[in-house]
Structure formats: structure tokens, C-alpha cells
N, C-alpha and C positions, 0 to 999 in steps of 0.2 A: 504494500500500500504506500502510495506517495504521500509525503507530508512537506509542509513549508511553514516557515515562521512568518505569519502574516504581518507582524510588526516590522519586519525587515523589508517587505516588498510593497506595502500599501501605505498611503498617507494615513495618519492617525484616525481621521474621521471614518475611514473605511475598514479598519482592522477588526471591528467587532460585528460587521455585517454578515448576513448569510451569503454563502458562495453564489447563489443565484443573483443576488443584488450586486455583488462584486463583478461578476461577469457581464452584467448589464450596465455597469457604471462606465462613465467616460474614461478614456485612457489616462486622464489626469489623476485618477485614483491611485495609479501606480506611483510609488515613491520615485522622485526624480524626473517625472514627466510633467512638464508645465502645461498650462492651458494652451499656450502658443504651440508647443510640440503637438498637442492633440489636434489643433487646427491644421497644422501642416500634414499630419498623418491622414486626416480626413481629405484634405485637398489632393494629396498625392495618391492615396490608395483607397479612399472611401472608408477608412477605419474610423468608427465612432465609439466603439465600446472595447472593453478589455477582451471580450469574446471575439470580436472582429480581429483584433490584433493577434490573438492566439491562432486564428484560422487563416491568417494571411499567408499565402503560398510562399512568399519570399522568406518569411520567418521560418516556416517549415523546411524549406530548402536549406537555409543556413544552419538550422539545427541538425539536419541529416548530414551535411558536410562535416560539421564539427564532430558528430558522433563517429563518422567514418575515420576521421583523423585520430580520434581518441582510441579507436579499436586497433590501430596499427601497431 
């Protein structure tokens, strides 16, 4: 089972929310992602929510490449 320390990856206001709300939240809910970053992600890739970012094919491709490199 996967786990993550939500306090390390989410802005304080989101750390105690249910996962369904976090996934539906704007990407600015992620620690270190500004509202402007969120606007740019939406303009460039149509990303509006944390779930959209997780499903972005470019993110998945980059993760797969990193996993391949780690496995060598």
C-alpha cells in the first residue's frame, strides 16, 4: 500500500482534507505550486486540478523514464 506525508506535499489548508477533495483541488494545493504556476499549467496543458496533473501524459512519460533509469 502506498503512503505519503500529506504535510510535506500539500499546503497546510489542504492537508486534512479527504483525498477526493485533494484530487479535485486546484494544483495550487500542492506545496510549492503558486496560483500563477496553476494558471500556466492550465494554459499550456489544460490542467486545472491535482487529478488532471496526475493524469497528464507528459508527467506519466517522465515518471516511466525515471523508473527505467532507476531499474538499470
